[in-house]
N, C-alpha and C positions, 0 to 999 in steps of 0.2 A: 457146451456146455449151457440148460435153460438156464435162466433169469431164478433166482430163490424167489416164490414166492409168498408175501409178508399181509394177509387180510386182517382188518382191521373190524372188529364188526360192533359196532355204536360209537357215537363221536361225542359221546358226552365230557365231563369235566373229566373222567379218566384216561376215556377213549382218546381224547383229542389228543392230551398229552403223548400219548404213548406213537400217534398218528405222526402230528409234528416233532416229536423229538426224534424218533427213528430216522423218517425221510430226511431232517437236515442234515441228522449224522452219515446215511450212507448217498447224497446226493451226491453226481455225477460217480459215483462207485458201478461200473458194470458188475451182473449180477447177480442185483437186487432190484425187487419192484415191488412196491407197496400201494396195495390197495383200500382205502376203508367207503365202509359201506352203513349208509343212515339212513332210516327214514324221511326225514326230511333234508332241505336245503342249511332251514335256520339253524342257528344253535340256541338248544335251548338252554336260557340263564334258571335256572332250576332255584338260585338264589333268590330271585327275582318273583317270581311268580304270584307272591301274594302281594304284589304292588300292580302286575298285570289282572290283575281280579279286581281289581278298584279302577280303573281305569288308566292310570298311569299306562302312558306313551314308551315303548322302550326301544332301543334301537334295533334297526335287525340286520342279524352278524351274521354273513354269510360263508358258511365252509369251505365249497368250494375256493371262494376268494384270500382263503385264509392260506388255503392249500398251496396256490399262486406260486410258483417259483423252485415249489419241495421237490415237485418229479412224482410226487404220488397223484396216484388215480381215488376221485370219486364218485360212486356206485350210489345214486338215489334207489333206496327200494325197502321193505320190508323183509326183515331176515325168518323166512318159513323154516328150515330145518338145518341142520347141522351134519353134517356124516363122518365121523371121524376116524370110522375104517378106511374110507376111501377117498378121509383127506378133503373133502367140497364142502361148500353151501351154498345154499337156495335161495335164491332173492325172487321173493312177488312168484312164487312158485315154475317160475317159467325160465328163471335164469339160473346157471350154475358155476360157482366160480371155483376154482381150485384154490388151494394152500399149500404151503412149505411149512408153515409158522403162519398161527391163529391166535390174535392177540382178540379173547373173547371179554366185550363192555358192555354189555346188553343189563344197563341196571334196573333199578329197581321203582315199583309204580307202586302207587297207596293199592290196600287190602281191600276191595269191593266186595269177597267171595267170604270171607269170616262171620259179616253179619248179611243176616234176610234185610234186602231190598235195601242193600246200599247203593246195589250195581245199578237198578231199578229208577232210584229218590237222590239219589246222593252226587254232589258236585265234586270233583276232586281239581287236582294242580297238577296233574301228570303231561302237563302239555300247554304252552303259550297257547295255544286253540281250544285246551279245557279251560283255560285262566279268564280267556277272552270271552266262551260264554258265559261264565260264572259272573263276567263283569254287564253282559248285558241283562242278565235276570236281577242284578243286584240296581242297576240303574232305573229296572222297570218296577219294582217293588213301591218306588212314589215317596209317600211321608210318612212311611209306618212299616212296621211290617217286624219279627224274628228271623233273626240266622243263627243257627245252631253250628257250632265250629265243633264234629266229633273228633275227639283224640287231644288231649292236655301237653303233648311235645309240641318241638319248641316250631314245627311247623304248624301248628294250632294257634299257639301265642302269636306268633306271626301277625297270621291270617288275620284273629280275633280284631287283636290290634292296630292293625290297620283296617279295616271293615271298620271297624268303633269308629275312629277318625275320621275315615272320608265321610261315612255315611252316619252321624249323629243325631239324628230322627229315626235310626233303627235300634230296635235291641237284639245285643249281641251275648248268646249264651254259649261260653264253652265246657263242654263236658270229658272228663277225662277218667280214668282210673288212680291218675296218680298227680301229685299237687304242681301246676306250673311249676318248672325251674327247682323240680325234685333235688336234681344235679350240686346247684348250685351249692355256697357257704348260705348258711341263715338271710346274710345281709342284703347280700343281692340277690337271692329269692323274695326275701321282703318286699323290694323295691320293686323288685318284678309283677307283685301282687297287687301294691297301690298304685301302678301303674294303668293297672289294667282294669284296678276300681278307677281310677281318676278319668278313667276314657269310657267307662261305665260300661264293660266286662263283663258280666255275670259269671263268675266263676263258679263250678260247681268239679270237686271234684271228690272220688270215692265211691262215681258212679261206672257202670259198666250200658255201654246201650245193647239192648236185649234184640232192636229190630228197626228200622227207619221205613217210616208209611208217608202217601205222599204228602201232606197236612202234620205230621209229627215226627216225634224219635218216642221212643217207646223203650223205657230200660227197665234192667233186671228186677222181678221185684213187683214188679205193674203200671208201675208211672207212668203218664205220658205228659212228654211235653211239645206243645205248640211251636208247629216250625213252617216258615214259609220258604225257606231254603236250609238246605243243611249242607253244608262242604264237610267232605268224609279227609283227617287226617292224620287215622291211627292203623298204626303199622302199616310198615312196604309185603312185598310180595316179589319174588324176582320170576324170567322168564324162563318157564320148563325146559328150554331146548336146551338146556346144558345136560340135562338128566334124561332125557329124551335121545340125546345122542350117547350117551354113554359114560359122558364124562363122571367123574366120583365124585359127589355132590353131599352137603352136610344137609342137615333135619329140615332147614329152608330153603334147600335147593339150590348152592350156591356152590362155584368150584372151588371143591378144595385143592390149594396150594403150597410147593414145598415152599421152600424159602429164599428160592430165586423166584419163584408166583406163576411158577410152571404148576398144569395138572397132575397131582399124582398120579394119575392113571395117563395119561394123553402129555408125554412131556412136550412136544411138538405145541401142545398149547399152553398159550400166558391168560391167567386170568385177572382183570385192575377192577380197580372200584367197587361199585354194591355187587355187582355181579359174582365177588370172590370171597372166600370163608382164608382169611390170611392169619395167620398165628404170630403174636407178638409173644414176651415175656410177660405181659396183663391178661393176656388174653383173647380168643378173635377182634380184629377189625370193626366199630360198627361204619355204615356209611357215611361218609362227609366229604363236602369239598376238599377240607387241605389235607384229607389223610388219600383222596381219588386221586388227587394230579401226581403226588409221590407214585404209588402205585404204576400210574399208567408211564412215567417217567423210569421207573428203574426196570417195568417190562423191556420195555425201548435198549434201555443200557445192557438189558440183562442178552437181547436178542443178539445186541451189534458183538458182544462177546463172542457169543458162540459163531455166528459167523465167521470171526477171525480167532475162529478155534480155542478159544480160552473158556476157562470157565466161568458163569456166571460167580458174580457175588449174593450172600444172604440181602436178604432188603431188611429194613430196621425205621421204624415210625414212632416217636412221639409226636401224641394232642399238644397242643399250644394255649389254645383257647376255644372258647363258646360263645361266639358274639350273636345277640337273638336282638332284631328291631323292636320297637314298638311304638310301631307311625312314621310320620319321618323324622322328626327333629328328636325322638329319647331312642334309648336303645339301654342294655346293660350286656358288660361283656363282662363276664366269668374267666381269669385266666386259672391255666389248668397244670397239674401234673402230667406228665408222659405217659400212665394209664388212664388219663383223661378225668382222676379225679379232682377236685376244686382246689387249687390252694387261697389263701387268701385275700391275694390283693384283686382286685376287680372296677371297671368303670362304669359313669351310670352318666345319662343326659345327655347332650349335646356333645360334647366330648366322643361320648361312645358308640352315639351315631354315626357321628364321621367316622368314628374307626370299624363302625361296619361296613359304612358303602365305601370307604378306601377296599377292605378283602373284598363284598361282592361284585366291585369293577375290577380286583387285581387279573382274573384268571383272562380274558382275553387279551389284554397288552403283553402276559407272559408269555403265550402261546407266540403272540410278535416277537419277542426278543427271542425265544427257543429256533424259530426261524431263522434268524442271523445269528446267534452267539447259542448254540445247544447246551453250553454246558452252562450256560445261565441259570437252566430248570435244574439243575440236579445238587440244588441245595434245599433242604429241610433238616428239621431237628430228627434225630436219630433213636432221642431219647434214654440213652446209654444204659444203666443195668434196671431199669424198666422195662425193653422192649428183649433185653439179650436172653437169647432162647441157649440152655444146654448144650453144646453138642456142636453150635454155627458157630463161625468168626465175626 
């Protein structure tokens, strides 16, 4: 019999977790072949891209090197099409990979299409290369200039704080519909706002960017904010490949899954991380590293069970924290209920910064441990009553 071919698309936090976990579990087992497809060999530490954007030198983490010894094959290239009917993946338009089981982990990027001018005039943090380009531009601003960060979510807050701390001579303006830290408890939110003020970040909440120009940002209502550099962090979009392949997707283009993380329309396809619309008792999960890696591990466990002739188990996950860096030596960590609502407990200051750094640094060594001890990756908060869906065990 020919080998069962498992192809993992995307080697982000979730895709890497799926690939390493599955490869480690089937290592030495004849009849199973795991292939990982990613656009570059370097692993993207998305949690650190705001640091790269301000000139910090980060470690080069090699995906092929991590996969050494697992038996998994690495294919470098852009996924340009998925044919769910034929069960094939096209890479760089000139190579076709066949699969029996697909793990779809092509995650989200900044949504540069929703607002005119963003694509042409704004910087993003979609990749290390994007961040390095922004770092070069910030370094060339010299003794002054204005940086506008569009989007007051966590990425926008971390980026604005990092830029303001690294370049105190620059004017940094953070624009967004909501208040920074809006989902935190009032005390944690007040700490974040005070930290941004201390760093000199000008926060403007309740505003909407209507257009990005070469030298300014135009707000709804007609006001213009001068800008030498615009960093866009507002909203994300996923790859259109899933919808084009005929997979059932939600209104945002994410693959709709069952409780085992299988596509509801194509059960041989598992979706993980930002690419998946995964329903829990509290609603559909939102994209984070803390939730993405467990989806990858669970997909691998489900595939392994199916290969052994068993039924996969339902996936359950409960959130537990929201760590936000505020420069290199400050942070706020909001602890949460499993549905991501804020608890009363939170951390601030240097201890919170160390906590955030520990979290940020944890994925890569976690993959290394999973290579040797696959079971070490299968522990995460299940969320109790918050995540329970009627009819699933």
